[in-house]
N, C-alpha and C positions, 0 to 999 in steps of 0.2 A: 504494500500500500504506500503510495507516494505521500510524503509529508509536506504540507504547505505552511511555512512559518507565518506568524501574525505580522500584519503590516504595522511597522513602527512609525508612529506619528512624527517622531523626530527626524527620521531619515527619509520619510515618504517624499518630501519635496525635492530631494536630490536624486531620486531614482530616474534612470533612463526609461523610455517607453518599454524596452524589452525587460528590464528589471521589474517594472511595475506589473507587467503581464504575468510574470512568473509567480507573483504573490497575490494577485487580485483576479485572475481569470483562470477558469478550469475548462480545458479543451478536451476533445476526444473522449467524452464520457460514454458514448454509445458505439460499441464495437460488436459486430455480428458474432453471436455465439459466445459472448464473454460477459463477465461482471467486472466493472472497473470501479475502484474505490480510491478516494483521495481523503486524507485526514488534514483538516485545517486546525491549526493551533488555537485560534480564537474560539472560546467556548467549547473546545474539543469536538467540533462538528465533524461528521463524516459525510462527504458528498459522493454520490455514486450513480452509475447507470448499469442496467441489466438488459440485454437484448438477446433473448433466446430465439433460436430458429427451429430446427428439427428436434434438438435435444433440450430437455429442461436444464435449468441452471440452479444449483444449490448455493445459497449464501454461506460461505465459509467465514471463519473468524480470522482476521489478519493477526499476525504475531504481535504487532504493535499494541493491540488492545489487551493482551495478556488475560484473555477470558476463555472460558470453556466453550462458549458459543456466542454469536454476535450480539444477541439481545440479553445476555446475562445481566448487564448493568446499563443497558441502553433501550431507548425507544426509537422507532423507525417509521418514517412516513414514506409512502410509495404513491406516485402518480403515473398513470399510464399515458404516454404521449404518442403511442403508435397504434397498431392494430389490436384487435381483441385478444385477450389472453386470460390467464388464471395465475393466482398466487396461492400456494398451499402453505398454511401456517400450522405446523404440527399435524393434526388429523383433520383440519378443516380447509376446504377449497373455496376460494373467493374469486368469482369471475370478475374481470375488470375490462370494461370497454374503454374507448378513448376518453381521456380526462377524468376517469373514475379514480378515486383515491382509496388507499388502505392505510389505516393506522395500526401498527404492530407494537404491542406493549412490551414492557420489560418482562423477561422470563420466557418468552417464546423461544423454543429450543431449535426448531428447524423451519427454514423459509426456503421455498422452492418456486422459481419463476418459470412460466411456460407461455407459449404463443399458440393460438388456435390454428394459424396458418404460417408456415415458414415463408411463403411468398409475401406476407403482410405482417411482419413480426411486431410484437409488442415492444415498446421502448419504455422501460420502467425507470423513472427518475427517483433516486433514493436520497433521503436526507435524514440524518440520525444525530441525536444529542444524548449525553448521559442522562439517566433517569434514576431518581432516588425512590420512586414509588411505581407501582404497577397499575396500569389501566387496561381495560379489555380491548382486544383487537377488534376493530370496527371498520366496516366498508362504508364508503361514501359514494353514492351514485350521482354523477354530475348532473343529470337531467332533473334530479330531485332537489337540487340546491337552488334556492332563490337568490339571484345575484342582486347586488346593490349598484345602482347607477350613479356614477360620479362624473364630474367634468363637464365641459361645454364644447360643442363642435366649433364654436367661434374661436376657441383657444386651442383647437386641435388636440384636446385631451379627453374626449368623451370615452368612457370605458366602463366595463362591468366587472365588479369584484366578486368572486365566489370564495367564500370562506369554508374550508373543510375541517381542519383541526384547530379548534379554538374553544375558549371557555363556555360559549353558548351553543356549541355544536358537539363535536367529538372531543371528549376531555383527554388531556395528556398531562405529563409531568411538567415539561417546559416547551416542547415543540409546538409551534403554531405554523399552519401551512394552508395555502390556497392558490388560486389562479386568478389572474387579471387578464381580460381580453379587451383590446382596443377596438373601437368602432372603425369601419372603413372611413378614411379621410382624416382620422386622428392618429397622431404619431408620438405624442408626449405622454410619458407615464410619471406618476408620483409628482405632480406639479401642483403647487409649489413644493420644493423638496424639504426634507427634514432630517434630523438625526434622532437616534434613541440610544442614550448611553447605557441603558439597562439591558440591551440585547443586541446581538449581531444578526445579520440578514444575508441570505443567499438568493440571488435572482437567476433563474434558469430560463433563458429566452427560447421560444419555439414559435411555430407557425410562420417562420421566415422562409421566403424563397431563396434559392442559392445566390441570386443576384442582390439580395437585400442584406443590410447590416443595421445594427443599433449602435448609436453612440451612447455608451453608458458613462455617466458622470459620477465621480467619487471625490473624496478628499474633504478637507476642512472647508466650510462655507466661503472663507475668504482666500482659499488657495486650491481651486478645483483642477482636476485632471480628467482625462477621459480614456476609455477603452473602446476599441472596435470589437463588437461581439456579433457572432454569427449563430445560425440555427444550432440548437442543442448545446450551447456553451453557457457557462454560469459565471456571473460576476460576484465576488466576495465583498461584502460591505461590513467593515468593522464598526463597533458602536459609535465611534467619533466621526464617522464619515457620512456625508450625504449620499443618497442613492436615487438617481433619476435617469431617464434616458429618452432619446428621440430616435425614431427609426426612419428609414427611407420609404417605408410604407407601414400600414398597420400590422400588428403582431400580437403575440400573447406572451405571458411569462408566468412561471410558477415561483411564488415567493415562499420563503420559509425562514422562521426566526427561532432563536433559542437564547435564553438568558434569565434574568430575574423576574421579568414582568410579562404576562401574556395578554394584557389589555391592548386591543388593536389600536386604540387611539392614544396610547402612551407614546408621545413623540415631542421633540423639541423643534419648533418651526425654524426654517432657514429662509427668511424672506428673500425674494428676488433682488431686493435693493442691497442685500448684504453679500451677494455672490460676487466672487472675483475670479 
């Protein structure tokens, strides 16, 4: 499992674009027939992708976790960004269609990923944080989740937020997770931007065509930088950093947070007048 160090606020401003991408961008998560895992030092998050084709894939425990099984001391969120498939957690099978979510609680001993069709494989996005308590494994069906409409087409940020794992939905220890989908003609997400010192966040961008990119902004409000992000890539946002983006066309992203507070509205605004 690759280890990604925390982004140091003192050296962040001196990083070259290549150095910044090494610590703030996760690439190549979805590899046919494999499970890919990356460990981020901030809040001890694990980011991953599983793309089973003909054979099922079993989630093993990396040596770096020093655990008997992956969920021994962790909780795991799974969102399917590909074709239909199934996830077996111990003795229970959960079918997952496109954009369905599965919360897997602490203590689950065996997790297996499968696709219904090798020609249209599932793409499971994985996000895991340490857990001090156990909550039941629960499936979230995307079509059953009522989205919240935010933004304004006149400001090119009209979007629908779908909350999956959160205090008023599927309960968890610290993981919060969901999906935001921008409307056609809108390209800005999370505007105006904000920070939240009590938790880190990971943005996984999807529904981008090969010719499209997202400019993901990060950094201190008065010292911003950007990453070029493509389909299936994730931007890592430390607690002190803003996180917002603009695409060359509308797109979607899976957001996930871990830390001290699960309240969705717990944020510190970064007004546009303060951005530099």
